[in-house]
DSSP file (Angstrom, degrees, kcal/mol; ACC not computed):
  #  RESIDUE AA STRUCTURE BP1 BP2  ACC     N-H-->O    O-->H-N    N-H-->O    O-->H-N    TCO  KAPPA ALPHA  PHI   PSI    X-CA   Y-CA   Z-CA
    1    1 A S     >        0   0    0      0, 0.0     4,-2.1     0, 0.0     5,-0.2   0.000 360.0 360.0 360.0 -24.6    0.0    0.0    0.0
    2    2 A Q  H  >  +     0   0    0      1,-0.2     4,-2.1     2,-0.2     6,-0.2   0.888 360.0  55.1 -63.4 -38.5    3.0    2.3    0.5
    3    3 A R  H  4>S+     0   0    0      1,-0.2     5,-3.4     2,-0.2     4,-0.4   0.882 107.9  49.0 -63.5 -37.6    3.8    2.3   -3.2
    4    4 A W  H >45S+     0   0    0      3,-0.2     3,-1.0     1,-0.2    -1,-0.2   0.923 110.3  51.3 -66.1 -42.7    0.2    3.4   -4.0
    5    5 A K  H 3<5S+     0   0    0     -4,-2.1    -2,-0.2     1,-0.3    -1,-0.2   0.865 115.1  42.2 -61.2 -36.6    0.5    6.2   -1.4
    6    6 A E  T 3<5S-     0   0    0     -4,-2.1    -1,-0.3    -5,-0.2    -2,-0.2   0.418 113.4-115.8 -92.0   1.0    3.8    7.4   -2.9
    7    7 A G  T < 5S+     0   0    0     -3,-1.0    -3,-0.2    -4,-0.4    -4,-0.1   0.814  77.5 127.6  70.4  29.8    2.6    7.0   -6.5
    8    8 A L      < +     0   0    0     -5,-3.4     2,-2.2    -6,-0.2    -4,-0.2   0.037  16.1 127.7-108.8  25.7    5.2    4.3   -7.2
    9    9 A A    >   +     0   0    0     -6,-0.4     3,-1.9     1,-0.2    -1,-0.1  -0.506  28.2 168.8 -81.6  74.4    2.9    1.6   -8.6
   10   10 A K  T 3   +     0   0    0     -2,-2.2    -1,-0.2     1,-0.3    -2,-0.0   0.658  65.9  68.4 -67.4 -17.1    5.1    1.2  -11.7
   11   11 A W  T 3  S+     0   0    0     -3,-0.2     2,-0.5     2,-0.1    -1,-0.3   0.629  77.3 101.7 -75.1 -12.3    3.3   -1.9  -12.8
   12   12 A Q    <   -     0   0    0     -3,-1.9    30,-0.0    32,-0.0    32,-0.0  -0.615  64.8-151.5 -76.7 122.2    0.2    0.2  -13.5
   13   13 A T        -     0   0    0     -2,-0.5    32,-0.3     2,-0.1     4,-0.1  -0.625  16.9-130.5 -93.8 154.5   -0.1    0.8  -17.3
   14   14 A P  S    S+     0   0    0      0, 0.0     2,-0.3     0, 0.0    -1,-0.1   0.403  87.1  21.1 -83.2   4.2   -1.8    3.9  -18.7
   15   15 A H  S    S-     0   0    0      0, 0.0    30,-0.2     0, 0.0    31,-0.2  -0.946  99.3 -66.9-157.8 172.2   -3.9    1.8  -21.1
   16   16 A V        -     0   0    0     -2,-0.3     2,-0.1    29,-0.2     5,-0.0  -0.499  66.0 -97.0 -67.7 137.4   -5.4   -1.6  -21.8
   17   17 A M    >>  -     0   0    0     -2,-0.2     4,-1.8     1,-0.1     3,-0.9  -0.353  26.4-138.9 -60.1 129.5   -2.7   -4.1  -22.5
   18   18 A E  H 3> S+     0   0    0      1,-0.3     4,-2.7     2,-0.2     5,-0.2   0.843 101.1  60.7 -61.0 -36.2   -2.3   -4.5  -26.3
   19   19 A I  H 3> S+     0   0    0      1,-0.2     4,-0.8     2,-0.2    -1,-0.3   0.835 106.5  48.6 -62.4 -30.0   -1.9   -8.3  -26.0
   20   20 A L  H <4 S+     0   0    0     -3,-0.9     3,-0.4     2,-0.2    -2,-0.2   0.931 112.1  45.7 -74.2 -47.4   -5.3   -8.4  -24.5
   21   21 A T  H >< S+     0   0    0     -4,-1.8     3,-0.8     1,-0.2    -2,-0.2   0.882 113.3  51.2 -64.5 -36.2   -7.0   -6.3  -27.1
   22   22 A D  H 3< S+     0   0    0     -4,-2.7    -1,-0.2     1,-0.2    -2,-0.2   0.757 121.9  32.1 -70.0 -24.1   -5.3   -8.2  -29.9
   23   23 A N  T >X S+     0   0    0     -4,-0.8     4,-2.6    -3,-0.4     3,-0.5   0.033  76.3 125.0-122.6  26.0   -6.5  -11.6  -28.4
   24   24 A Q  H <> S+     0   0    0     -3,-0.8     4,-2.6     1,-0.2     6,-0.3   0.845  73.3  55.6 -61.0 -35.3   -9.8  -10.7  -26.8
   25   25 A D  H 34>S+     0   0    0      2,-0.2     5,-1.6    -4,-0.2     4,-0.3   0.879 112.1  43.7 -64.6 -35.9  -11.7  -13.4  -28.7
   26   26 A V  H X45S+     0   0    0     -3,-0.5     3,-0.8     3,-0.2    -2,-0.2   0.936 115.3  47.8 -71.5 -47.6   -9.3  -16.1  -27.4
   27   27 A V  H 3<5S+     0   0    0     -4,-2.6    -2,-0.2     1,-0.2    -3,-0.2   0.888 120.9  36.9 -61.0 -40.8   -9.3  -14.7  -23.9
   28   28 A L  T ><5S-     0   0    0     -4,-2.6     3,-2.2    -5,-0.2    -1,-0.2   0.383 104.5-127.0 -95.0   3.1  -13.1  -14.5  -23.8
   29   29 A A  T < 5 -     0   0    0     -3,-0.8    -3,-0.2    -4,-0.3    -4,-0.1   0.823  68.3 -62.6  53.8  34.0  -13.7  -17.7  -25.8
   30   30 A G  T 3 <S+     0   0    0     -5,-1.6    -1,-0.3    -6,-0.3    -5,-0.1   0.487  97.1 148.2  74.9   2.5  -15.9  -15.6  -28.2
   31   31 A K    <   -     0   0    0     -3,-2.2     3,-0.3    -6,-0.2    -1,-0.2  -0.410  38.3-161.8 -73.3 145.9  -18.4  -14.8  -25.4
   32   32 A R  S    S+     0   0    0      1,-0.2    -1,-0.1    -3,-0.1    -3,-0.0   0.538  90.6  32.9-101.8 -11.6  -20.2  -11.5  -25.5
   33   33 A D  S    S+     0   0    0     -5,-0.1    -1,-0.2    22,-0.1    22,-0.1  -0.355  83.7 163.0-140.0  57.4  -21.3  -11.6  -21.8
   34   34 A A        -     0   0    0     -3,-0.3    22,-2.5    16,-0.1     2,-0.6  -0.293  41.7-120.3 -74.3 158.2  -18.5  -13.3  -20.0
   35   35 A Q  E     -a   56   0A   0     20,-0.2     2,-0.5    -7,-0.1    22,-0.2  -0.917  34.7-163.7 -96.6 121.0  -17.8  -13.2  -16.3
   36   36 A V  E     -a   57   0A   0     20,-3.4    22,-2.7    -2,-0.6     2,-0.5  -0.923   9.9-167.0-115.5 128.4  -14.4  -11.7  -15.9
   37   37 A F  E     -a   58   0A   0     -2,-0.5    22,-0.2    20,-0.2    20,-0.0  -0.960   2.9-174.3-114.9 126.4  -12.3  -12.0  -12.7
   38   38 A V  E >   -a   59   0A   0     20,-2.8    22,-2.1    -2,-0.5     3,-0.6  -0.891  11.7-157.3-122.8  99.4   -9.2   -9.8  -12.2
   39   39 A P  E 3  S+a   60   0A   0      0, 0.0    22,-0.1     0, 0.0    20,-0.0  -0.464  77.2   7.6 -76.2 148.8   -7.3  -10.6   -9.0
   40   40 A L  T 3  S+     0   0    0     20,-0.7    21,-0.2    -2,-0.1    19,-0.0   0.924  83.4 168.5  48.1  52.3   -5.0   -7.9   -7.6
   41   41 A C    X   -     0   0    0     19,-1.8     3,-1.9    -3,-0.6    20,-0.2   0.676  10.7-176.6 -75.4 -20.8   -6.4   -5.5  -10.2
   42   42 A G  T 3  S-     0   0    0     18,-0.3    -1,-0.2     1,-0.2    28,-0.1  -0.384  71.8 -35.8  57.6-132.4   -5.1   -2.2   -8.9
   43   43 A K  T 3  S+     0   0    0     -2,-0.1    -1,-0.2    27,-0.0    -2,-0.1  -0.242  86.1 173.8-113.5  41.9   -6.5    0.5  -11.1
   44   44 A A    X>  -     0   0    0     -3,-1.9     3,-1.2     1,-0.2     4,-0.5  -0.243  33.3-145.7 -57.8 129.0   -6.3   -1.7  -14.2
   45   45 A H  H 3> S+     0   0    0    -32,-0.3     4,-2.0   -30,-0.2   -29,-0.2   0.711  93.9  76.3 -65.7 -20.1   -7.9   -0.1  -17.3
   46   46 A E  H 3> S+     0   0    0      1,-0.2     4,-2.8     2,-0.2     5,-0.3   0.807  83.4  64.8 -62.6 -30.1   -9.0   -3.6  -18.3
   47   47 A L  H <> S+     0   0    0     -3,-1.2     4,-2.1     1,-0.2    -1,-0.2   0.962 109.1  36.4 -58.1 -53.3  -11.8   -3.5  -15.7
   48   48 A K  H  X S+     0   0    0     -4,-0.5     4,-3.2     2,-0.2     5,-0.2   0.861 114.4  57.9 -69.2 -35.5  -13.7   -0.7  -17.4
   49   49 A W  H  X S+     0   0    0     -4,-2.0     4,-1.3     2,-0.2    -2,-0.2   0.940 109.2  44.2 -59.6 -48.8  -12.7   -2.0  -20.9
   50   50 A F  H  <>S+     0   0    0     -4,-2.8     5,-2.1     1,-0.2     3,-0.3   0.923 114.7  50.2 -60.9 -44.2  -14.3   -5.4  -20.1
   51   51 A L  H ><5S+     0   0    0     -4,-2.1     3,-1.9    -5,-0.3    -2,-0.2   0.920 108.0  52.0 -60.7 -46.0  -17.3   -3.7  -18.6
   52   52 A D  H 3<5S+     0   0    0     -4,-3.2    -1,-0.2     1,-0.3    -2,-0.2   0.763 104.1  58.5 -63.4 -25.5  -17.8   -1.4  -21.6
   53   53 A L  T 3<5S-     0   0    0     -4,-1.3    -1,-0.3    -3,-0.3    -2,-0.2   0.494 126.6-101.4 -81.6  -3.3  -17.7   -4.5  -23.9
   54   54 A G  T < 5S+     0   0    0     -3,-1.9    -3,-0.2     1,-0.3     2,-0.2   0.584  76.9 135.2  97.8  11.7  -20.7   -5.8  -21.9
   55   55 A H      < -     0   0    0     -5,-2.1     2,-0.5    -6,-0.1    -1,-0.3  -0.539  59.3-114.6 -92.0 159.6  -19.1   -8.3  -19.6
   56   56 A R  E     -a   35   0A   0    -22,-2.5   -20,-3.4    -2,-0.2     2,-0.4  -0.838  40.4-163.1 -92.5 125.3  -19.6   -8.8  -15.9
   57   57 A V  E     -a   36   0A   0     -2,-0.5     2,-0.4   -22,-0.2   -20,-0.2  -0.913  20.4-177.3-122.9 135.3  -16.5   -7.8  -14.1
   58   58 A V  E     -a   37   0A   0    -22,-2.7   -20,-2.8    -2,-0.4     2,-0.4  -0.992   9.2-174.8-127.1 123.3  -15.1   -8.5  -10.6
   59   59 A G  E     -a   38   0A   0     -2,-0.4     2,-0.5   -22,-0.2   -22,-0.0  -0.944   8.8-156.4-115.9 140.7  -11.8   -7.0   -9.5
   60   60 A V  E     +a   39   0A   0    -22,-2.1   -19,-1.8    -2,-0.4   -20,-0.7  -0.969  19.4 164.2-119.0 128.9  -10.2   -7.8   -6.2
   61   61 A E        -     0   0    0     -2,-0.5    -2,-0.0   -21,-0.2     6,-0.0  -0.996  28.5-156.7-142.9 143.8   -7.7   -5.4   -4.6
   62   62 A F  S    S+     0   0    0     -2,-0.3     2,-0.9     1,-0.1    -1,-0.1   0.595  73.6  85.6 -96.7 -13.4   -6.3   -5.2   -1.1
   63   63 A V     >  -     0   0    0      1,-0.2     4,-1.7     2,-0.0     3,-0.4  -0.800  60.4-163.6 -96.4 107.2   -5.3   -1.5   -1.1
   64   64 A E  H  > S+     0   0    0     -2,-0.9     4,-2.7     1,-0.2     5,-0.2   0.879  86.7  57.1 -57.6 -43.3   -8.3    0.6   -0.2
   65   65 A Q  H  > S+     0   0    0      1,-0.2     4,-2.5     2,-0.2    -1,-0.2   0.907 105.8  51.4 -55.4 -44.0   -6.8    3.8   -1.5
   66   66 A C  H  > S+     0   0    0     -3,-0.4     4,-2.3     2,-0.2    -1,-0.2   0.914 110.5  47.7 -60.6 -45.9   -6.4    2.3   -4.9
   67   67 A V  H  X S+     0   0    0     -4,-1.7     4,-2.4     2,-0.2     5,-0.2   0.927 111.7  49.7 -63.7 -46.4  -10.0    1.1   -5.1
   68   68 A R  H  X S+     0   0    0     -4,-2.7     4,-2.2     1,-0.2    -2,-0.2   0.914 112.1  48.3 -60.6 -43.2  -11.4    4.5   -3.9
   69   69 A E  H  X S+     0   0    0     -4,-2.5     4,-3.1    -5,-0.2     5,-0.2   0.910 110.3  52.1 -62.8 -42.8   -9.3    6.4   -6.5
   70   70 A Y  H  X S+     0   0    0     -4,-2.3     4,-1.6     1,-0.2     6,-0.2   0.933 110.8  46.4 -61.1 -47.1  -10.3    4.0   -9.3
   71   71 A F  H  <>S+     0   0    0     -4,-2.4     5,-2.4     1,-0.2     4,-0.5   0.923 115.6  46.3 -62.2 -44.2  -14.0    4.4   -8.6
   72   72 A K  H ><5S+     0   0    0     -4,-2.2     3,-1.1    -5,-0.2    -2,-0.2   0.932 111.1  51.1 -64.2 -46.8  -13.7    8.2   -8.4
   73   73 A E  H 3<5S+     0   0    0     -4,-3.1    -1,-0.2     1,-0.3    -2,-0.2   0.788 116.4  41.5 -62.4 -28.6  -11.6    8.5  -11.5
   74   74 A N  T 3<5S-     0   0    0     -4,-1.6    -1,-0.3    -5,-0.2    -2,-0.2   0.373 110.5-117.3-102.9   3.4  -14.1    6.4  -13.5
   75   75 A G  T < 5 +     0   0    0     -3,-1.1     2,-0.3    -4,-0.5    -3,-0.2   0.781  60.9 152.1  68.8  27.3  -17.3    8.0  -12.0
   76   76 A F      < -     0   0    0     -5,-2.4     2,-0.3    -6,-0.2    -1,-0.2  -0.678  47.0-121.3 -90.4 144.2  -18.5    4.8  -10.5
   77   77 A D        -     0   0    0     -2,-0.3     2,-0.5     2,-0.0    -1,-0.0  -0.622  28.4-143.8 -77.9 143.2  -20.7    4.7   -7.4
   78   78 A M        -     0   0    0     -2,-0.3     2,-0.5     2,-0.0   -10,-0.0  -0.936  14.8-170.3-116.3 131.4  -19.1    2.8   -4.5
   79   79 A K        -     0   0    0     -2,-0.5     2,-0.4     2,-0.0    -2,-0.0  -0.979  12.9-151.5-119.9 121.1  -21.0    0.6   -2.1
   80   80 A E        +     0   0    0     -2,-0.5     2,-0.3     2,-0.0    -2,-0.0  -0.754  21.5 164.9 -95.0 136.5  -19.0   -0.7    0.9
   81   81 A T        -     0   0    0     -2,-0.4     2,-0.3     0, 0.0    -2,-0.0  -0.915  30.1-121.1-137.6 166.6  -19.9   -3.9    2.6
   82   82 A T        -     0   0    0     -2,-0.3    -2,-0.0     2,-0.0     0, 0.0  -0.838  21.4-124.9-109.4 151.0  -18.2   -6.2    5.1
   83   83 A C              0   0    0     -2,-0.3     0, 0.0     1,-0.1     0, 0.0  -0.743 360.0 360.0 -91.3 139.6  -17.3   -9.8    4.5
   84   84 A P              0   0    0      0, 0.0    -1,-0.1     0, 0.0    -2,-0.0   0.520 360.0 360.0 -67.2 360.0  -18.6  -12.3    7.1
């Protein structure tokens, strides 16, 4: 979480990975409404990209700051819940 606080998340890309866009039919097995799971997603642009393509997306991230920033930057409403 310290790297996110300091803006040092160098693994974060400024766009959707080209290898994914070039191979989306293979990755999604041709589905138009796939369920997509992205573990340790950070602020991955792929989350919104999949969503905009009509897929159901779940991203999991452990750094709260990162999640809050992602929702704010993309204009998403955020609903907080607790896990049992």
